[in-house]
C-alpha positions in Angstrom: -14.2 -16.6 -15.8 -14.9 -15.7 -12.2 -14.2 -12.1 -11.1 -13.2 -10.9 -7.7 -15.5 -9.1 -5.2 -13.8 -5.7 -5.7 -14.1 -5.9 -9.5 -17.8 -6.9 -9.3 -18.6 -4.1 -6.8 -16.7 -1.6 -8.9 -18.6 -2.6 -12.1 -22.0 -2.5 -10.4 -21.4 0.7 -8.6 -19.9 2.4 -11.7 -22.9 1.4 -13.8 -25.2 2.8 -11.2 -23.1 6.0 -10.8 -22.7 6.5 -14.6 -26.4 6.0 -15.2 -27.4 8.4 -12.4 -24.6 10.8 -13.4 -25.8 10.8 -17.0 -29.3 11.4 -16.0 -28.3 14.2 -13.6 -26.0 15.6 -16.1 -28.7 15.7 -18.8 -31.1 17.4 -16.4 -28.4 19.8 -15.3 -27.4 20.7 -18.8 -31.0 21.2 -19.9 -31.9 23.3 -16.8 -28.6 25.3 -17.0 -29.1 25.9 -20.7 -32.5 27.3 -20.1 -31.1 29.4 -17.3 -28.3 30.7 -19.5 -30.7 31.6 -22.3 -33.0 33.3 -19.9 -30.1 35.3 -18.3 -28.5 36.3 -21.6 -31.7 37.1 -23.4 -34.7 37.8 -21.1 -32.9 39.1 -18.0 -30.5 41.3 -20.0 -33.2 43.0 -22.1 -35.5 43.4 -19.0 -32.7 45.0 -17.0 -31.8 47.4 -19.9 -35.4 48.3 -20.4 -35.8 49.0 -16.7 -32.8 51.3 -16.8 -34.1 53.2 -19.7 -37.5 53.7 -18.0 -36.0 54.6 -14.7 -33.7 57.3 -16.3 -36.4 58.3 -18.8 -33.8 58.3 -21.6 -34.8 59.4 -25.1 -35.2 56.4 -27.5 -32.5 57.2 -30.2 -30.0 55.3 -32.3 -27.3 56.6 -30.0 -28.9 55.1 -26.9 -29.3 51.8 -28.7 -25.6 51.8 -29.7 -24.6 52.5 -26.1 -26.8 49.7 -24.9 -25.2 47.4 -27.4 -21.8 48.2 -26.0 -23.0 47.4 -22.5 -24.9 44.2 -23.4 -22.6 42.9 -26.1 -25.5 42.4 -28.5 -27.5 44.5 -31.0 -30.4 46.5 -29.5 -33.3 48.3 -31.0 -36.6 49.8 -30.0 -39.7 48.5 -31.8 -43.2 49.9 -31.9 -45.6 47.1 -31.3 -49.1 48.7 -31.1 -49.2 50.6 -34.3 -51.0 49.6 -37.5 -49.3 46.8 -39.6 -46.1 45.0 -38.7 -43.9 46.1 -35.8 -41.9 49.2 -36.7 -38.2 49.7 -35.7 -38.0 53.1 -34.0 -34.3 53.1 -33.1 -31.5 50.6 -33.7 -27.8 50.0 -32.9 -27.4 48.2 -36.3 -26.4 49.9 -39.5 -29.3 51.2 -41.6 -29.1 48.3 -44.2 -29.1 45.7 -41.5 -32.0 47.4 -39.7 -34.0 47.5 -42.9 -33.2 43.9 -43.6 -34.3 43.0 -40.2 -37.5 45.0 -40.5 -38.4 42.9 -43.5 -38.4 39.8 -41.2 -41.2 41.2 -39.1 -44.7 40.2 -40.3 -47.8 40.7 -38.3 -48.0 41.7 -34.7 -46.0 38.8 -33.3 -42.2 38.9 -33.5 -40.4 35.6 -34.4 -38.3 33.9 -31.6 -35.1 34.2 -33.6 -34.0 35.8 -36.9 -31.0 35.5 -39.2 -28.9 38.4 -40.4 -26.3 37.3 -42.9 -24.7 34.1 -41.5 -25.6 34.9 -37.9 -28.7 33.7 -36.1 -30.0 35.8 -33.3 -32.4 34.9 -30.5 -34.9 37.8 -29.8 -35.6 39.2 -26.4 -38.3 41.8 -25.6 -39.0 44.1 -22.7 -41.5 47.0 -22.5 -40.2 50.6 -22.6 -43.5 52.6 -22.7 -41.6 55.9 -23.4 -42.3 58.5 -26.0 -39.4 58.6 -28.5 -37.8 61.8 -29.6 -37.9 63.3 -33.1 -40.5 64.1 -35.6 -40.7 60.5 -37.0 -42.6 59.2 -34.0 -46.1 60.2 -33.2 -46.8 59.2 -29.6 -46.6 55.5 -29.9 -48.6 53.8 -27.2 -46.3 50.8 -26.8 -42.5 50.6 -27.3 -40.6 47.4 -26.8 -36.8 47.1 -26.3 -35.6 44.3 -28.6 -32.3 42.5 -27.9 -30.6 40.3 -30.5 -28.4 37.7 -28.8 -26.3 35.5 -31.2 -27.3 31.8 -30.9 -23.6 30.9 -31.0 -23.0 32.8 -27.9 -25.8 31.0 -26.1 -24.6 27.6 -27.3 -21.0 28.5 -26.2 -22.2 29.3 -22.7 -24.2 26.1 -22.7 -21.2 24.0 -23.9 -19.0 25.5 -21.2 -21.6 24.6 -18.5 -22.0 21.1 -20.0 -18.3 20.6 -20.0 -18.1 21.6 -16.3 -20.9 19.2 -15.4 -19.3 16.4 -17.4 -15.9 16.9 -15.7 -17.5 16.9 -12.3 -19.5 13.7 -13.2 -16.4 12.0 -14.4 -14.5 13.0 -11.2 -17.4 11.7 -9.1 -17.3 8.4 -11.0 -13.5 8.0 -10.4 -13.9 8.9 -6.8 -16.8 6.5 -6.4 -14.7 3.8 -8.1 -11.9 4.3 -5.6 -14.2 4.4 -2.6 -15.9 1.2 -3.9 -12.6 -0.6 -4.4 -11.5 0.5 -0.9 -14.8 -0.8 0.6 -14.6 -4.0 -1.4 -11.1 -4.6 -0.1 -12.3 -4.3 3.5 -14.7 -7.2 2.6 -12.4 -9.2 0.4 -9.2 -9.0 2.4 -10.6 -10.8 5.6 -12.4 -13.3 3.3 -9.2 -14.0 1.5 -7.4 -14.5 4.8 -10.1 -16.8 5.9 -10.0 -18.7 2.6 -6.2 -19.0 3.0 -6.6 -20.4 6.5 -9.1 -22.9 5.2 -6.9 -24.0 2.3 -3.9 -24.3 4.7 -5.9 -26.4 7.1 -7.2 -28.6 4.3 -3.7 -29.1 2.9 -2.2 -29.9 6.3 -5.1 -32.3 7.1 -4.6 -34.1 3.7 -0.9 -34.4 4.3 -1.5 -35.8 7.8 0.2 -32.8 9.4 -2.7 -31.2 11.1 -1.3 -29.7 14.3 -3.1 -26.9 16.3 -0.1 -24.6 16.5 0.0 -20.8 17.1 -1.4 -20.1 13.7 -4.7 -21.7 14.7 -4.8 -20.1 18.2 -7.7 -17.7 19.2 -5.2 -14.8 19.2 -4.2 -15.5 15.6 -7.9 -16.1 14.7 -8.8 -12.7 16.1 -6.5 -11.0 13.7 -8.5 -12.4 10.8 -11.8 -10.8 11.9 -11.6 -7.1 10.8 -14.2 -6.0 8.3 -17.9 -6.0 8.1 -20.0 -7.7 10.8 -21.1 -10.5 8.4 -17.4 -11.3 7.5 -16.5 -11.2 11.2 -19.4 -13.5 12.0 -18.2 -15.9 9.2 -14.7 -15.9 10.6 -16.0 -16.4 14.1 -18.1 -19.4 12.9 -15.0 -20.9 11.2 -12.9 -20.4 14.4 -15.6 -22.1 16.4 -15.5 -24.9 13.9 -11.7 -25.2 14.5 -12.2 -25.1 18.2 -14.8 -27.9 18.0 -12.4 -29.9 15.7 -9.7 -29.3 18.2 -11.8 -30.6 21.1 -12.9 -33.6 19.0 -9.3 -34.4 18.2 -8.3 -34.1 21.8 -11.3 -36.2 22.8 -10.3 -38.9 20.3 -6.7 -38.9 21.5 -7.9 -39.1 25.1 -10.2 -42.0 24.2 -7.4 -43.8 22.4 -5.1 -43.3 25.4 -7.8 -44.6 27.8 -8.6 -47.6 25.6 -4.9 -48.4 25.4 -4.6 -47.9 29.2 -7.5 -50.2 29.7 -6.0 -53.0 27.7 -2.6 -52.5 29.3 -4.1 -52.4 32.8 -6.1 -55.6 32.3 -3.0 -57.3 31.0 -0.7 -56.1 33.8 -3.2 -56.8 36.5 -3.9 -60.3 35.2 -0.2 -61.2 35.0 0.8 -59.8 38.4 -2.1 -60.1 40.8 -2.2 -63.9 40.9 1.5 -64.3 41.8 1.2 -61.4 44.2 -1.6 -63.2 46.0 0.6 -66.2 46.4 3.5 -64.1 47.8 1.2 -62.3 50.2 -0.3 -65.6 51.5 3.1 -67.1 52.1 4.3 -63.9 53.8 1.4 -64.1 56.2 2.0 -67.7 56.9 5.7 -66.9 57.6 4.7 -64.0 59.8 2.3 -66.2 61.8 5.0 -68.9 62.3 7.5 -66.3 63.5 4.8 -64.9 65.9 4.1 -68.3 67.3 7.9 -68.8 67.7 8.0 -65.5 69.7 10.0 -63.7 67.0 8.8 -60.2 66.1 10.3 -59.2 62.8 9.4 -55.7 61.6 10.5 -56.6 58.0 7.6 -58.9 57.7 5.2 -56.1 58.5 7.0 -54.0 55.9 6.7 -56.8 53.3 3.0 -57.2 54.0 2.4 -53.4 53.9 4.3 -53.1 50.6 2.3 -56.0 49.2 -0.9 -54.3 50.2 0.4 -51.1 48.4 1.1 -53.1 45.3 -2.3 -54.7 45.5 -3.8 -51.3 45.7 -2.1 -50.2 42.5 -3.2 -53.3 40.7 -6.8 -52.7 41.9 -6.6 -49.2 40.5 -5.5 -50.6 37.2 -8.3 -53.2 37.3 -10.8 -50.4 37.9 -9.6 -48.4 35.0 -9.4 -51.5 32.7 -13.0 -52.5 33.6 -14.4 -49.0 33.1 -12.6 -48.3 29.8 -13.4 -51.7 28.3 -17.0 -51.3 29.1 -17.2 -47.6 28.0 -14.3 -47.2 25.5 -15.2 -43.5 24.8 -15.2 -42.3 28.4 -13.2 -39.1 29.1 -12.6 -36.8 32.0 -13.6 -33.2 32.5 -11.7 -30.0 33.0 -9.2 -29.3 35.8 -10.0 -29.1 39.5 -13.4 -30.6 39.3 -14.9 -34.0 38.5 -17.9 -34.1 36.2 -20.9 -36.2 36.9 -21.8 -38.9 34.3 -24.2 -37.8 31.7 -27.1 -39.9 33.0 -26.4 -38.8 36.6 -26.7 -35.5 38.4 -24.7 -34.4 41.4 -26.2 -35.6 44.7 -27.6 -38.8 43.1 -26.1 -42.0 44.3 -25.7 -45.1 42.2 -28.7 -47.4 42.7 -28.0 -50.4 44.9 -25.0 -48.8 46.6 -24.4 -49.3 50.3 -23.6 -46.7 52.9 -20.2 -45.5 54.1 -19.4 -43.9 57.4 -16.7 -41.5 56.4 -15.4 -40.9 60.0 -14.9 -44.7 60.5 -13.3 -45.1 57.1 -10.9 -42.3 57.9 -10.0 -43.8 61.2 -9.3 -47.2 59.6 -7.0 -45.5 57.0 -5.1 -43.7 59.8 -4.7 -47.0 61.7 -3.3 -48.6 58.6 -0.8 -45.7 58.1 0.0 -45.3 61.8 3.6 -46.5 61.5 4.3 -44.1 58.7 2.7 -41.2 60.6 4.7 -41.9 63.7 7.9 -42.2 61.8 7.3 -38.8 60.0 6.1 -37.2 63.3 2.9 -36.0 61.5 0.4 -34.2 63.7 -3.2 -35.4 63.2 -6.1 -33.0 63.5 -9.5 -34.6 63.2 -12.8 -32.7 63.0 -15.7 -35.1 62.6 -19.2 -33.6 62.6 -21.4 -35.9 64.7 -24.5 -34.8 62.7 -22.9 -36.0 59.4 -24.9 -38.9 58.1 -23.2 -41.8 56.3 -22.6 -41.4 52.6 -24.6 -43.3 50.0 -21.7 -45.1 48.5 -19.7 -48.3 48.7 -17.5 -48.3 51.8 -14.5 -50.2 50.3 -14.2 -47.9 47.3 -14.6 -44.7 49.3 -11.9 -46.1 51.7 -9.6 -46.4 48.7 -10.3 -42.8 47.8 -9.5 -41.6 51.3 -6.4 -43.7 51.3 -5.2 -42.1 48.1 -5.9 -38.6 49.3 -4.1 -39.2 52.7 -1.1 -40.8 51.1 -0.8 -37.9 48.6 -1.0 -35.5 51.6 1.8 -37.4 53.4 4.0 -37.4 50.3 3.5 -33.7 49.9 4.6 -32.9 53.5 8.0 -32.9 55.1 8.5 -34.4 58.6 6.7 -32.7 61.5 3.8 -31.6 59.2 0.2 -31.4 60.1 -2.6 -33.5 58.6 -6.1 -32.1 58.9 -9.1 -34.5 58.4 -12.6 -33.3 58.4 -16.0 -34.8 57.9 -19.0 -32.4 57.7 -22.6 -32.2 56.6 -23.8 -29.8 54.0 -27.2 -28.1 53.5 -27.7 -29.8 50.1 -28.1 -33.3 51.7 -24.5 -34.2 51.0 -21.6 -35.2 53.3 -18.1 -33.9 52.7 -14.7 -35.4 53.5 -11.6 -33.1 53.3 -7.9 -33.7 53.9 -5.4 -30.8 54.3 -1.7 -30.8 54.4 1.1 -28.3 55.2 3.2 -29.1 52.1 4.2 -26.8 49.3 1.0 -27.0 47.3 0.2 -28.6 44.0 2.7 -27.2 41.5 1.5 -27.8 38.0 1.3 -25.6 34.9 -1.9 -23.5 34.6 -4.8 -25.4 33.0 -3.4 -28.8 33.9 -6.0 -31.4 35.0 -4.4 -33.3 37.9 -7.2 -35.8 37.7 -6.1 -36.9 34.2 -4.5 -40.4 34.1 -0.7 -40.5 34.3 -0.7 -36.9 35.6 1.6 -36.9 38.7 3.9 -34.5 40.5 5.7 -37.3 42.4 8.9 -38.9 41.1 7.6 -42.3 42.3 3.9 -41.8 41.5 1.9 -43.6 38.8 -0.5 -40.8 38.1 -3.5 -43.1 38.6 -4.6 -42.4 42.2 -6.5 -39.1 41.7 -7.9 -40.4 38.4 -9.3 -43.5 40.0 -10.5 -41.5 43.0 -12.4 -39.1 40.8 -14.0 -42.0 38.9 -15.1 -43.6 42.1 -16.6 -40.4 43.6 -18.4 -39.4 40.4 -19.8 -43.0 40.1 -21.7 -42.5 43.3 -23.0 -39.1 42.3 -20.3 -37.0 44.0 -17.8 -34.3 43.1 -14.2 -33.9 44.0 -12.2 -30.7 44.1 -9.1 -29.2 45.5 -7.5 -25.9 46.5 -3.8 -25.2 46.8 -1.5 -22.5 48.1 2.2 -22.4 48.7 1.4 -23.2 52.4 -0.4 -26.5 51.6 -3.3 -28.1 49.7 -6.8 -29.3 50.6 -8.6 -32.0 48.7 -12.2 -32.8 49.4 -15.1 -34.7 47.9 -18.9 -34.5 48.4 -21.2 -37.5 48.4 -24.9 -37.8 48.7 -26.0 -38.5 52.3 -27.9 -41.7 52.9 -31.6 -41.3 53.7 
């Protein structure tokens, strides 16, 4: 049976604390017992002897009896340096007890403890060196004050100290257990939360209901990271795994959408472009006949212009279809910037590409859109840098990018707006084209990538123009960006300059 982290830590810590506590308690009891015996026996008799010497009191039974009342134990004076066994000079005990005790003394050394009746006494000695009173003493050269402390009294004091040490040890063990459990909970609680999140994720994935909702957001993940640094690092690693899984899932969904888009684009372009070519050819023949007959019909120009527009959309679909069928895992990058392909760095053109004069391409686009510009009364501001070299890119494809950006700018502006076109050279050997409008700016939610396919802010838009433009620019080693304000937007792209 598996036990939890708090229980394991409590068991281990308690074993350590009990072992250390038992050792410390044994040492404490031993040392305290010796200290108690020394205080009750040796220090007591030494203090009493010093008092007698200091006050130069006569050594009599009365003095011994008074000392017994003070010390709480029998006291007697013993002559140690005389011939034979030590002789009791004065005693606080009755005569019979004194005589019985004197019979226990043999030789010049006193025993450590003696027994009187049923009581065992521990003996303590201290020098008096005082001449006793009375005719019985004849100037003894060495008197010792002898204190008889009952062993039961010493053991009772030891037991009291041992009980106190035991209670403190038990209290420390309980306190350590509580602290250990508290510390263990700080480890186990975030681990339990992390395990719950893992189980929930696994269950939802198994049920096919894996959705990255608020419970899997970084803010929710941050709440599962309190605790020790190791646990927080583990939670952070798991959250990173979730983030990677989320990116992989989004990448897979994007790839699936792009693959479907490629198939759909190829099918639609194949079905529509051939009949559209026939319509365009017949419309041109009809326009030529009307022109030869001296009839100028504006509707024919409108028909041809709209056919060109339809053909442009079909070409965009074909570009997407060709790219996605050849590279079915392709995806786009984050918002506001177009990434360069993995095998290509910014400023590097595609090998074999031709050159494109951006100023000339821009003028050709303006010429094509001249009727619309005049109708909307759009003011054109052109700023072409004469030092700007041609871009190393295919002119037809770059013309399509410029056309997309200019049309988007016109769609974003009301009548009487201003269209600013600029071609400039950069210090990093690139050439830049930018188009600015005076519309209301790009209004999309934060974090939205407007270069994603089918992303559009226009009611009649397809959401493919910017996506295709980005693919064309990045194919030739360039980058495309935009800035927007409520007063208008500016889109630009950089391409490597031709050598």
